[in-house]
C-alpha positions, 0 to 999 in steps of 0.5 A, a space after each residue: 122202142 121196137 126191137 130193143 130186146 135184140 139190140 146188141 151192145 159191145 163191152 165198151 158200150 156196156 161199160 159206158 151205159 153201166 158206168 162201171 170199170 172193166 173189172 166190174 163188168 167181168 165180175 158181173 159176167 162171172 157172177 152170172 148177173 150179165 150173160 154175154 152173147 155167144 161170139 160168132 168167130 166168123 163175124 167177130 174176134 173170139 174174145 169180144 163180148 156182146 150183150 143185149 141192151 135190155 139186159 144192161 138196162 135191167 141191171 141199171 134199173 135193179 141198181 136204182 131199186 137197191 
């Protein structure tokens, strides 16, 4: 899909795609396995995490290979 690498998902969408708990998502971020996009305070609530869909799909693919 064209532009998929720049498709952005919210933390709730990431939770649904990964099928993990919020704590697991935050653990992935803390360990550096998933990097959130820097929030733009002018556009978003400062604590809202956004991720590239491609990064989420990469994690899913890596999990299936284990």
